[in-house]
C-alpha positions in Angstrom: 20.7 8.4 -15.8 20.1 6.2 -18.9 21.2 7.4 -22.3 18.1 5.9 -24.0 14.6 6.9 -23.1 12.7 4.4 -21.0 9.2 3.6 -22.4 5.9 3.9 -20.6 4.7 0.3 -20.4 1.4 0.6 -18.5 -1.1 3.3 -17.5 -3.7 3.4 -14.7 -6.6 5.6 -14.3 -7.7 6.1 -10.7 -11.2 7.6 -10.7 -14.4 8.0 -8.7 -16.5 6.3 -11.4 -14.7 3.5 -13.3 -17.9 2.6 -15.2 -18.4 6.1 -16.6 -14.6 6.4 -17.4 -14.6 3.0 -19.2 -17.6 4.1 -21.3 -16.1 7.5 -22.0 -12.7 6.1 -23.2 -14.4 3.3 -25.1 -16.5 5.9 -27.0 -13.7 8.5 -27.5 -10.7 6.4 -28.4 -12.2 2.9 -29.0 -10.6 1.1 -26.0 -12.2 -2.0 -24.6 -12.3 -2.2 -20.8 -12.9 -5.5 -19.1 -12.9 -6.9 -15.6 -9.5 -8.2 -14.6 -11.0 -11.0 -12.5 -8.8 -10.1 -9.5 -10.6 -11.3 -6.4 -11.5 -8.6 -3.9 -11.0 -5.6 -6.1 -12.6 -3.8 -9.0 -9.7 -3.6 -11.4 -10.4 -3.3 -15.1 -8.0 -3.9 -18.0 -7.8 -1.4 -20.8 -7.2 -2.9 -24.2 -6.2 -1.1 -27.4 -6.9 -3.7 -30.1 -5.6 -7.0 -28.6 -3.0 -5.4 -26.4 -3.5 -4.6 -22.7 -2.2 -1.1 -22.1 -3.5 -0.2 -18.7 -6.0 -0.4 -15.9 -8.9 1.5 -14.4 -9.7 1.4 -10.7 -11.6 3.3 -8.1 -9.9 6.0 -6.2 -9.3 4.6 -2.7 -11.4 6.2 0.0 -8.3 6.7 2.1 -6.7 8.9 -0.6 -7.7 12.1 1.1 -7.2 15.1 -1.1 -6.2 13.0 -4.1 -7.9 13.9 -7.4 -8.7 11.4 -10.1 -5.9 11.0 -12.5 -3.7 9.0 -14.8 -0.5 7.3 -13.6 2.2 5.9 -15.9 4.6 3.0 -15.3 8.0 3.3 -17.0 10.3 0.3 -17.8 13.8 0.7 -16.5 16.6 -1.9 -16.5 17.3 -1.5 -12.8 14.6 -0.2 -10.5 16.9 0.3 -7.5 19.5 2.1 -9.5 16.9 4.3 -11.1 15.4 5.2 -7.7 18.9 6.1 -6.4 19.6 8.3 -9.4 16.3 10.1 -9.0 16.7 10.8 -5.3 20.4 11.7 -5.7 19.3 14.2 -8.3 16.8 15.9 -6.0 13.7 13.9 -6.9 11.5 12.2 -4.4 9.9 8.8 -4.2 6.1 8.8 -3.9 5.7 5.1 -3.6 8.3 2.4 -2.8 9.4 -0.1 -5.4 6.8 -2.8 -5.4 6.8 -6.2 -7.2 3.5 -6.5 -9.1 2.2 -9.7 -10.5 2.2 -9.7 -14.3 1.0 -12.3 -16.7 2.2 -13.1 -20.2 0.0 -13.9 -23.1 0.8 -15.2 -26.5 -1.7 -15.0 -29.4 
């Protein structure tokens, strides 16, 4: 396992009502939530100031028994090695490692 903590780099809220959640967090903590522009899905980007910090999406209809909730993404230097360390230590993998498209922005 790493000797330095791995930071959370992205958060996602899966909820039954993304519009209400976006309004709530906008009012409570001042986040701005905007449409990501991804075709075919309602995925919204959470911004704190000028930084994208997460996303909001509708809880999938096939997520039987799953409650709305927050999910955090952690940066690690080697995903495969981290998965191996977690499973060898008795942890379980809830979702396979997945490449996700990310974009970079420069002010």
